[in-house]
C-alpha positions in Angstrom: -32.9 7.6 17.1 -31.0 5.1 15.1 -32.3 1.5 14.6 -30.0 -1.4 13.9 -31.6 -4.5 12.4 -29.7 -7.8 13.0 -30.9 -10.5 10.6 -30.2 -14.2 10.6 -30.9 -16.1 7.4 -31.0 -19.9 7.0 -33.6 -22.6 6.5 -35.7 -25.0 8.6 -32.6 -27.2 9.2 -30.4 -24.3 10.5 -29.9 -24.6 14.3 -31.0 -21.5 16.1 -31.6 -21.5 19.9 -34.7 -19.2 20.1 -35.0 -19.5 23.9 -31.4 -18.5 24.6 -31.6 -15.7 22.0 -34.7 -14.2 23.7 -34.0 -15.1 27.4 -30.3 -14.7 27.6 -28.9 -12.8 24.6 -31.2 -9.8 24.6 -30.7 -9.1 28.4 -26.9 -9.3 27.7 -27.2 -6.9 24.8 -29.1 -4.4 27.0 -26.6 -4.8 29.8 -23.6 -4.3 27.5 -24.8 -1.6 25.3 -27.2 0.3 27.5 -24.5 2.5 29.0 -23.6 3.6 25.4 -27.0 4.8 24.5 -29.0 1.6 23.6 -32.7 2.5 24.4 -34.4 -0.8 23.4 -33.5 -4.2 22.1 -35.8 -7.1 21.2 -36.3 -9.8 18.5 -38.9 -11.6 16.6 -39.3 -14.6 14.4 -41.0 -14.2 11.0 -43.5 -16.8 10.0 -42.2 -20.0 8.3 -42.7 -18.3 4.9 -40.2 -15.6 5.9 -38.1 -16.1 2.8 -35.2 -17.7 4.7 -35.2 -15.1 7.5 -35.1 -17.0 10.7 -34.9 -14.1 13.2 -34.6 -10.4 13.3 -33.1 -8.4 16.2 -34.0 -4.7 16.6 -31.7 -2.4 18.6 -32.7 1.2 19.0 -30.0 3.6 20.0 -30.1 7.3 21.1 -28.3 8.2 17.8 -25.8 6.9 15.4 -22.8 8.0 17.5 -24.2 5.9 20.4 -24.5 2.9 18.2 -21.0 3.3 16.9 -19.7 3.6 20.5 -21.5 0.5 21.5 -20.2 -1.5 18.6 -16.7 -0.3 19.3 -16.9 -1.1 23.0 -15.0 -3.9 24.7 -18.4 -5.4 25.7 -19.2 -6.1 22.1 -16.9 -9.2 22.4 -19.3 -10.6 25.0 -22.3 -10.0 22.8 -20.7 -11.6 19.8 -19.4 -14.6 21.8 -23.0 -15.2 23.0 -24.3 -15.2 19.4 -22.1 -18.3 19.0 -24.2 -20.0 21.7 -27.4 -19.2 19.7 -26.4 -20.3 16.1 -23.5 -20.8 13.7 -25.0 -18.1 11.5 -23.3 -14.8 11.2 -25.7 -11.9 11.7 -26.2 -9.3 9.0 -26.6 -5.7 10.2 -28.6 -2.9 8.5 -29.5 0.5 9.7 -32.5 2.8 9.7 -31.5 6.4 10.4 -33.7 9.5 10.4 -33.5 11.7 7.4 
C-alpha cells in the first residue's frame, strides 16, 4: 500500500468549503481514481491549534504504481478542477510508502 497525504495550510480567514470537500470532492476522487487502484480516500480537519493545517486528505493506493497511474490519468483534471471549488489553496502532497 502507498498512502498519499494531501495537506491544505492556511489560517482562520482562509476560505475552505468543508462540506463540499467531504460530500462532493471525496466521492469524485474515489470515482476518478478507483479504477487505477485507489483503495480508500477520506479527509479530516485538525483542531484549531493545528499549526496552520486546515485539512488533510488521505488517499490509500494499492501501490506506488497505482498512485502514479491515477495522478497521470485524464480524470485527474476533474479532481483538480474540483479543488478550485473548495479553496484557493494549492494542496501539498506527501507520501508514505512501505519500507
